[in-house]
N, C-alpha and C positions, 0 to 999 in steps of 0.2 A: 504493500500500500504506500510505500515511500514515494513511488513515482507520481502519486496523486497529491503530493503536498502542495503543489502550485495552486490547487483549488482554494487553499486557505488565504494565500497572499495575493493571488492574481486580481481579485476584486479591488484590493487597495491600489494596485497599479492602474486600474481603469479610472479611478477618480480624477487624476490630472487630465486624462483624455476627455472626459465629459466636461470638465471645467473649461478646457480649451475650446471645445465645441460650443459651449454656452456663450463664451466671449465672442467668438467669430460670428455666430448666428446673430447675437445682439447688435454687433457693429454693422454687419452687412445689411440687415433689414432696415436699419435706420439710415443707411447710405442711399436707399432708394429715393429718388426725387418724388416730392409730393407730400401733402399733409393729410394724415388719415382723418382728421376731424373735418376738413373741407370736403374730402371725398364722401364722408358720411352725411354731412348736412347739405351739400350741394352748393352751387355757385351763388345762391341768393341768401346764404346764411349771414347772420349779423355778427359783429365783432364780439358782442357780449355772449352770444350763444357758443361761439367758438371757444372763448376763454373758459366758459363754464364746463364744457365737455373736456377740454384739455386739463383742467384742474381735477375733474372727476376721475380721470384715468391716469393722473400723475404725469402727463406729457409736458407740463410746464416746468418740471424739475430738471436739474442738470443730468446729463447722460449717466454719470457715475452713480448718482442717486437712483435713477431708474433701474440701473443694473443691480444695485444692492436690493432694491425691492423685488426684482425678478428672482435673485438668488434666495432671498428670504422666503418668497412664495414656494420655491422648489423644496426647500428644507421643511416647509410646513405641509408638503403634499399638495400644493396648489400651483396653478399656472396663470393666475390673473383672470381678468374678465375680458371677453371679446368686445371690441368696440362696435363691430357690425351686428353680431347676434345678440348682444346684451346678456350673455349667460357665461358661467364659468367655463374656461377653456377646457379643463379636464373633463367636465361633463359633456362638452361638445365633441371632444375627441372620442370619448367612450361610445358615442352614438355612431361614429364613423369607422371605428377600428375593425369591426367584423368583416366588412367587404375587403379591406386591405389584407387582413390576415388570411382570409380564404384565398385571395388571389396569390399571395406569396407561397403559402403552404401547398396549394394545388399546383402551382407552377413547378415547384421543386419536385413534388412527387411525380408529375408527368415527365419532367426532364430526366429523372432517374430511370423511369420505365422505358424511356427512349434510349438513354445513354448506355446502360449496361448491356442490353442485347446487341446493339450496333457495335459497340467497342469489342465485345466478345467475338462476334462474327469476323470483324475486321482483323483482329489479332490472330485468330486461329486459322484464318484463310489469307494470310499475308501474301501480297503480290498477285492474288487472284482477282477475278472480275468483281466479286462482292466487296473486297477490300478497296478497290479503286473507286467503285460507286459510292461507298460510304465516305471515303475521304473527300471525294468531289462534292458530295452533298453537304458535309460538315464545313468544308472550306467556303462553299457558297453561302451557307447560313451565317457565317461571320460577317458578311457584307450587307445583310438585309437589316435596315433600320426597323425598330420595333413598331413604330407608328405605320410604316408602309406595309409591313407584314400583317398587322392587325386589320388595316383597310382591305387588303387583298382577301383575307379570310372572311371578312364581312361580306364582300362582294360575292364570293363563291358560295359560302355556306349559309348566309342569311338572305341575301337578295335573290340569288339565282336558284339555290336548292331549298330555301326556306326551312332549314333544319334547326337553326338557333336564332335567338333574338338579336336584333341589331345592337341594342344598348339596354341599360338599366340593370337592376339587381334582383327584382322579384320580391315576393313576400313569403311564401312557404319555403320549406327546405328544398323541395324538388325544383321549384321555380328558381331559387337562388343558384343551385347547382347547374341548372340548364343555362342560366344567363352567364355563368362564369366559365363555361367550357371554352369558348373562343378566346377570352382574355388569358386564361391559364395556358392554353395551347400556344398562343402567340409568344408569351414569355418562355415557355418550356422549349420551343423550337430554337429560340436564340440561345438559351442557356445550354441546351444539349449539344449544340454545335461546338462549343468550347470544351465541354466535359468529355465528349466522345474522343476528340483528338488527344486530350491529355491521358485519358484512361487507356486508350489504345497503345500509346507510347509506353506507359507504365507496364502494361501486360506484356508487350514485346520484350521489354528489358527483363522482366521476371521469368519469362519462358526460357531464357538462356542463362538464368542465374545458377550458381552452384547448388542452391537448395533444390531447384527443380531437377537438375541433372542427377543429384543424389537420390531424389525420390524415384526417378525413372530407373535408376540402377538397382533399387530395391525391388523392382518388379511391379510398382504401382501402375494401374491403368492411367492413360493420359488424361481422362476426364477427372479422375481423383487428384492427380497432380495439379491440374488447372484450378479446380474449385477449392481444394484444401490448402494449397501452397501458393499458387500464383495470384489468384484473385485477392485474397486477404492482404497480401503485401503490396499489391498494386493500388489498393484503395486509399492509402495514406496520403499521397500527393493530391489525389482527386478530392478527398475530404477538405483539405486546405483550400484548394481552388474553388470548391463549391461554396465554402464559407465566404470567400472574397466576393464571389459573384452574387451570393444572396444579398450582400450589402449593396451591390449595384442594382439588384432587382428591387430592393426596398425603395431606393430612390427612384428607380424607373417606373414605379407605380404611378408617379405623377403623369407620365406620358400615357400609359395604358388606361388609366381611369379617365383621362380626358378623351381618348379615342372612343372608348366604349361607354362613356357617360356613367361610370360607376360612382355612386355616392360614398367614396371612401376618403381616407386621409390625404391622398395625393390631390384629389380634386379640391378638398378643403384648403390645402396648402396653396394651390394656384389662386383660388379666390381670395385667400388672405393676402397674397402678394399684390394682387391687382387693387384691392381695397385698402392696402397699407394697414391691415389689421395686425399690428405688431405682436400682440399677445398670442394670436392663433398661429402665426408663422413660427414664433419662438417655441411654442408648445409642441407643434407637429415636428419641428426639426429635432427637438430634444427626444421625443418618442422614437423617431427614426434612428437617432444616434444610439440610444439605449438598446434598441432592437439589434442594430448592427454589432454593437459591442457584445451583446449576449450571444449572438450567433457565433462569433469568433471564439468566445469562451467555451461554448459547447463543442466547437470544432476541435479545440485543444484537448478536451476530455476524450472525444471520440478517437483522436489521433493516438493519444496515449493508450487507450484501451485496445486499439487495433494493432499497435506495434509496441511491445514491451521494451524495445530498445530505445524508444524516444523518451527523453527526460526534459521536462519543461520547467 
């Protein structure tokens, strides 16, 4: 169990990371031109009304004071009050977190279902037609932007074949799953293109490793050698790459939710930026940051569990 000691001190190392993210987010959102109060009240707003709203949300305070209020709210489990929606940001995010979570988790599961079979076939049939086709498709997939791929899937499966809804999220569980098929598939195709190439390379390296050669020398069948020795050792670099790409996927929900009109956190973030709703943008950015940090932490645990030689 000594190799799991990092679980005790790794969260402490993540505190400076989250602190830096909070500072960068705070500064960047306030660097956007425009006044959130004027956006909220409109061009005919009076000076007294503007001043009253600014005082209500603490926007008339110096920036360093506003940041201290922001940090204080975080330590109290709060994220301030939305200027546009007039509700607590944490409650607002709670109503939008489900679609985003379903999108991310569903995309990762679909990507794994695509990646493992394709990488396995490509590695075990190296240099053959199947390998060339899989490599060609995965390479092409790296060049397709997510928004373009999503639009193409909408045109084919929603407009022409009428199999899936064009946009929205649905109400019942089945409706939600039906609505999320195309968004998850869009993200999964982009993610699997990266993972397939990486896993294929790892499998090829392990197929010629000393461990695999020794297993064959003991008379083990090739299938046993592959699934018992080659595949587990090949998963370590893929797990780390997956963790990095999940971070990109979390931020990429902004694009996917805009394309498919999903009422999630990405869409909330976009509207918060356009309306200069500082509290909403800061809150969503911090949730995204915490989710990314948590995913990388879990990836470290899985890496250590998959390979006892790894010490973090």
